[in-house]
LOTIFI-942320 format. One line per 2 residues: number of its first residue (from 1); their letters; for each residue x, y, z of C-alpha. Coordinates in steps of 0.25 Angstrom, whole numbers, padded with zeros to 4 digits. Layout:
% residues N
NUM	a	X Y Z  ...
This chain:
% residues 382
1	mt	0236 -0167 -0341  0250 -0164 -0335
3	it	0262 -0172 -0339  0270 -0170 -0326
5	an	0285 -0170 -0325  0297 -0173 -0316
7	ap	0304 -0162 -0308  0311 -0151 -0316
9	ar	0326 -0152 -0320  0330 -0142 -0334
11	rg	0334 -0129 -0338  0325 -0120 -0347
13	ah	0335 -0113 -0355  0325 -0110 -0366
15	aa	0317 -0100 -0358  0327 -0089 -0355
17	tp	0319 -0076 -0352  0322 -0065 -0362
19	rp	0321 -0054 -0351  0328 -0054 -0337
21	th	0319 -0058 -0326  0320 -0053 -0312
23	lr	0320 -0067 -0307  0330 -0072 -0317
25	ar	0321 -0084 -0318  0326 -0096 -0325
27	fa	0322 -0110 -0327  0328 -0122 -0319
29	sd	0334 -0135 -0325  0325 -0147 -0327
31	as	0323 -0159 -0335  0316 -0152 -0347
33	da	0328 -0150 -0355  0327 -0163 -0362
35	ff	0312 -0162 -0363  0313 -0148 -0371
37	ad	0325 -0153 -0379  0316 -0164 -0384
39	vr	0304 -0156 -0386  0312 -0145 -0394
41	rr	0318 -0155 -0403  0305 -0162 -0406
43	va	0298 -0148 -0408  0309 -0143 -0417
45	lh	0308 -0156 -0426  0293 -0154 -0427
47	lr	0294 -0139 -0431  0305 -0142 -0441
49	qt	0296 -0153 -0447  0284 -0142 -0449
51	gh	0293 -0134 -0457  0289 -0121 -0450
53	gr	0298 -0122 -0438  0292 -0115 -0426
55	yd	0284 -0105 -0434  0269 -0106 -0439
57	dg	0267 -0117 -0449  0255 -0109 -0455
59	ri	0245 -0114 -0445  0246 -0101 -0437
61	al	0245 -0093 -0450  0232 -0100 -0454
63	kg	0226 -0098 -0440  0230 -0083 -0440
65	av	0223 -0082 -0454  0211 -0089 -0449
67	yg	0210 -0081 -0435  0214 -0068 -0442
69	ti	0203 -0069 -0453  0193 -0072 -0442
71	tl	0198 -0061 -0433  0198 -0051 -0444
73	ga	0185 -0055 -0450  0178 -0055 -0436
75	yl	0183 -0040 -0434  0178 -0036 -0448
77	va	0164 -0042 -0445  0163 -0036 -0432
79	lw	0166 -0022 -0438  0159 -0023 -0451
81	gg	0150 -0035 -0451  0138 -0027 -0448
83	lp	0135 -0036 -0436  0126 -0032 -0424
85	pw	0134 -0030 -0411  0134 -0044 -0407
87	gs	0139 -0048 -0420  0150 -0038 -0420
89	fa	0154 -0043 -0406  0154 -0057 -0410
91	ag	0163 -0054 -0422  0172 -0046 -0412
93	lv	0173 -0058 -0403  0178 -0066 -0415
95	fg	0188 -0055 -0418  0193 -0055 -0404
97	lg	0194 -0070 -0403  0201 -0070 -0417
99	cl	0211 -0060 -0412  0214 -0069 -0400
101	ml	0216 -0081 -0409  0226 -0073 -0417
103	gl	0233 -0070 -0405  0234 -0084 -0400
105	nv	0237 -0090 -0413  0246 -0080 -0420
107	gh	0250 -0069 -0411  0255 -0078 -0400
109	dg	0264 -0085 -0410  0268 -0072 -0416
111	ah	0273 -0067 -0402  0282 -0080 -0401
113	nc	0287 -0077 -0415  0283 -0090 -0420
115	lt	0273 -0087 -0431  0283 -0084 -0442
117	rh	0298 -0083 -0443  0296 -0068 -0445
119	rw	0296 -0061 -0431  0290 -0048 -0436
121	ln	0278 -0056 -0441  0276 -0063 -0429
123	lt	0276 -0051 -0420  0268 -0043 -0430
125	lq	0257 -0054 -0430  0257 -0054 -0415
127	tv	0256 -0039 -0414  0244 -0038 -0423
129	if	0237 -0049 -0417  0239 -0045 -0402
131	tl	0235 -0031 -0406  0221 -0037 -0409
133	ig	0220 -0043 -0395  0225 -0031 -0388
135	ad	0239 -0036 -0383  0252 -0029 -0386
137	ay	0260 -0039 -0394  0274 -0035 -0389
139	lw	0270 -0035 -0374  0263 -0048 -0376
141	rl	0275 -0055 -0381  0283 -0048 -0370
143	rh	0275 -0055 -0359  0272 -0068 -0366
145	vk	0285 -0071 -0373  0295 -0065 -0363
147	sh	0288 -0068 -0350  0278 -0079 -0350
149	hv	0285 -0088 -0360  0298 -0087 -0352
151	fp	0293 -0090 -0338  0278 -0095 -0338
153	nv	0271 -0096 -0325  0283 -0090 -0317
155	nd	0279 -0079 -0308  0287 -0066 -0311
157	cd	0291 -0071 -0324  0278 -0074 -0332
159	id	0270 -0062 -0335  0258 -0070 -0337
161	id	0257 -0073 -0322  0262 -0061 -0316
163	dy	0255 -0048 -0312  0241 -0054 -0311
165	ww	0236 -0050 -0297  0222 -0054 -0300
167	ir	0225 -0069 -0304  0235 -0078 -0298
169	ls	0241 -0086 -0309  0252 -0092 -0302
171	pn	0254 -0100 -0289  0266 -0092 -0286
173	qp	0258 -0079 -0286  0252 -0073 -0273
175	hl	0238 -0077 -0270  0229 -0066 -0267
177	ph	0215 -0067 -0261  0207 -0064 -0274
179	hr	0214 -0075 -0281  0205 -0085 -0275
181	fq	0194 -0081 -0284  0203 -0080 -0297
183	hl	0198 -0093 -0303  0184 -0085 -0303
185	ya	0189 -0071 -0308  0201 -0075 -0317
187	pl	0192 -0078 -0329  0186 -0064 -0328
189	if	0200 -0058 -0328  0205 -0067 -0339
191	wl	0194 -0061 -0348  0201 -0048 -0347
193	tn	0214 -0053 -0353  0213 -0046 -0366
195	ih	0209 -0032 -0360  0220 -0033 -0349
197	tt	0230 -0035 -0360  0225 -0024 -0369
199	fy	0224 -0013 -0358  0233 -0017 -0347
201	qd	0243 -0028 -0348  0250 -0023 -0361
203	av	0252 -0009 -0355  0258 -0015 -0342
205	yl	0268 -0024 -0350  0272 -0012 -0359
207	fk	0276 -0003 -0347  0281 -0013 -0336
209	rd	0296 -0015 -0336  0295 -0028 -0328
211	la	0285 -0040 -0332  0287 -0054 -0326
213	nm	0301 -0059 -0330  0304 -0047 -0338
215	rd	0311 -0035 -0332  0315 -0021 -0337
217	ir	0307 -0023 -0350  0310 -0013 -0361
219	hp	0300 -0014 -0372  0304 -0010 -0387
221	wy	0300 0003 -0392  0289 -0003 -0401
223	ay	0282 -0009 -0389  0275 0004 -0385
225	pl	0269 0008 -0399  0266 -0006 -0401
227	fi	0258 -0006 -0388  0250 0006 -0392
229	as	0248 0001 -0406  0243 -0012 -0401
231	kv	0233 -0006 -0392  0228 0004 -0402
233	gy	0226 -0007 -0412  0219 -0016 -0403
235	fa	0209 -0005 -0398  0207 0000 -0413
237	iw	0203 -0014 -0417  0194 -0018 -0405
239	lg	0188 -0004 -0402  0191 0007 -0412
241	ip	0187 0001 -0425  0175 -0006 -0420
243	ma	0170 0007 -0413  0172 0014 -0426
245	vl	0165 0004 -0435  0155 -0003 -0427
247	py	0141 0004 -0426  0141 0001 -0411
249	pw	0142 0010 -0399  0157 0011 -0394
251	ww	0154 0004 -0381  0148 -0008 -0388
253	ia	0162 -0010 -0394  0169 -0007 -0381
255	la	0161 -0018 -0374  0163 -0028 -0385
257	wp	0178 -0027 -0385  0181 -0031 -0371
259	ai	0170 -0042 -0372  0178 -0048 -0384
261	sf	0191 -0046 -0376  0185 -0054 -0365
263	vm	0182 -0066 -0374  0196 -0065 -0380
265	sv	0202 -0065 -0366  0194 -0077 -0362
267	af	0198 -0085 -0374  0213 -0081 -0372
269	ia	0213 -0085 -0358  0206 -0098 -0360
271	ll	0216 -0103 -0370  0228 -0099 -0362
273	ig	0226 -0097 -0347  0228 -0111 -0342
275	th	0241 -0114 -0351  0249 -0109 -0339
277	fa	0239 -0106 -0327  0234 -0120 -0324
279	ee	0235 -0131 -0314  0245 -0139 -0322
281	tv	0256 -0128 -0324  0267 -0124 -0314
283	fp	0271 -0110 -0309  0286 -0111 -0306
285	vv	0293 -0101 -0296  0306 -0095 -0298
287	de	0315 -0098 -0287  0325 -0088 -0280
289	sg	0336 -0090 -0290  0326 -0088 -0302
291	vi	0325 -0102 -0306  0312 -0108 -0311
293	pl	0311 -0122 -0306  0308 -0128 -0320
295	gw	0315 -0129 -0333  0310 -0121 -0345
297	aw	0303 -0132 -0353  0298 -0138 -0340
299	ha	0293 -0125 -0336  0286 -0122 -0349
301	la	0278 -0136 -0348  0275 -0135 -0333
303	ts	0269 -0121 -0334  0260 -0123 -0347
305	ld	0247 -0131 -0349  0243 -0136 -0362
307	wn	0229 -0137 -0367  0225 -0146 -0379
309	pe	0240 -0143 -0384  0239 -0152 -0396
311	sr	0226 -0148 -0401  0226 -0141 -0415
313	la	0213 -0134 -0411  0218 -0128 -0398
315	na	0231 -0124 -0405  0223 -0117 -0416
317	ia	0215 -0109 -0405  0225 -0107 -0394
319	gg	0237 -0104 -0403  0246 -0114 -0395
321	an	0242 -0109 -0381  0236 -0123 -0379
323	ah	0250 -0129 -0380  0257 -0120 -0370
325	aa	0269 -0130 -0367  0273 -0130 -0382
327	hh	0271 -0114 -0382  0280 -0112 -0370
329	lf	0291 -0122 -0375  0290 -0117 -0389
331	pn	0285 -0103 -0389  0291 -0099 -0402
333	va	0284 -0110 -0410  0271 -0108 -0417
335	hv	0259 -0113 -0409  0254 -0122 -0421
337	hy	0266 -0131 -0418  0262 -0133 -0403
339	pe	0253 -0146 -0404  0265 -0154 -0410
341	it	0275 -0147 -0400  0265 -0150 -0388
343	ri	0265 -0165 -0392  0280 -0165 -0392
345	ir	0280 -0158 -0378  0270 -0168 -0373
347	ee	0278 -0180 -0377  0291 -0174 -0372
349	aa	0286 -0170 -0359  0280 -0184 -0356
351	rh	0294 -0190 -0361  0302 -0180 -0352
353	sm	0292 -0180 -0340  0290 -0165 -0342
355	py	0277 -0157 -0338  0266 -0155 -0348
357	nv	0253 -0149 -0344  0241 -0152 -0354
359	ts	0226 -0151 -0353  0214 -0147 -0362
361	fa	0208 -0133 -0364  0198 -0136 -0353
363	gm	0208 -0142 -0344  0217 -0130 -0345
365	lr	0205 -0120 -0342  0201 -0129 -0330
367	sh	0216 -0130 -0325  0217 -0115 -0326
369	yr	0205 -0112 -0318  0209 -0122 -0307
371	fl	0223 -0115 -0307  0217 -0102 -0305
373	rr	0208 -0107 -0293  0220 -0114 -0287
375	lg	0229 -0102 -0287  0217 -0093 -0282
377	qg	0216 -0102 -0270  0231 -0099 -0267
379	st	0238 -0111 -0273  0253 -0109 -0274
381	ag	0255 -0123 -0282  0260 -0120 -0296
């Protein structure tokens, strides 16, 4: 279901980019000023009533304890449970999915500094958890917080749609002959997401000076030893320790690891891929003067697709990724508050005639598949 809106009219002063962009992109003015003011007022009142403000109210800590116990337990069982090969593989698979759940439900909020009031604790938790899944925590924050969240779905500004020659994820990108088959081969490529991040993407981000909207990037000194430490830690956990402990040939472990990584990638992509890349979402173009023809709040809603956003179960699994409009309007609020925030957004969007895209989990996946196929056929509608 899509709640549609009238033509834009407001300024998005809330989304100023933290780094200069070569396009000097900025949001236009539209009618979303009153909408966001009302939403923000109601959300602020709700958060005050919870007594915890924008931070975790204990539910993320509980999820972290549960997922953490399952993850650690599965790892110990895989290594020292005396299981046959298939049993160790099954335990390793539970370990991998547990790492993913920790990343979605704890690490992501840590990256947005909304687990606790202590920034050092937020970043420490994110760093430890992201090491388990092979991603450099600092570089992930750089791309996610300072690029994607600033200009979602905007070419040359959103790193999540730039530099993907093999898949066309925006109607504003060139159409190449092989794209006509992308709805068939894209799922196979998505399976490699985890390995691509571990081996290639992080290294590119570390040494490139220009990425999407970010120009003349200068990393802090600790980014380089942190990169090395995170990769060493990841391979020690996934390959080094198992090869030293398990009574299996090294090649068995070397094959089991990417198999588990593939499953983790499939689960990750399934939960997130249609939240921006779907038939319901828009892909605005920056004009010659550097203006995006939507206000910031309007843009956040129009470029996002929610799936089962008020479901407690979906929130517990997806870490708030299912309530993407709430996440983009309030990225520094812990995701356990998103079901209530989504209700506020839905009500105010209807009252102010703002766009709000929402569907089911299955509907999101179907929409993404149709989106891939339409763009593969050369569509330029966005």
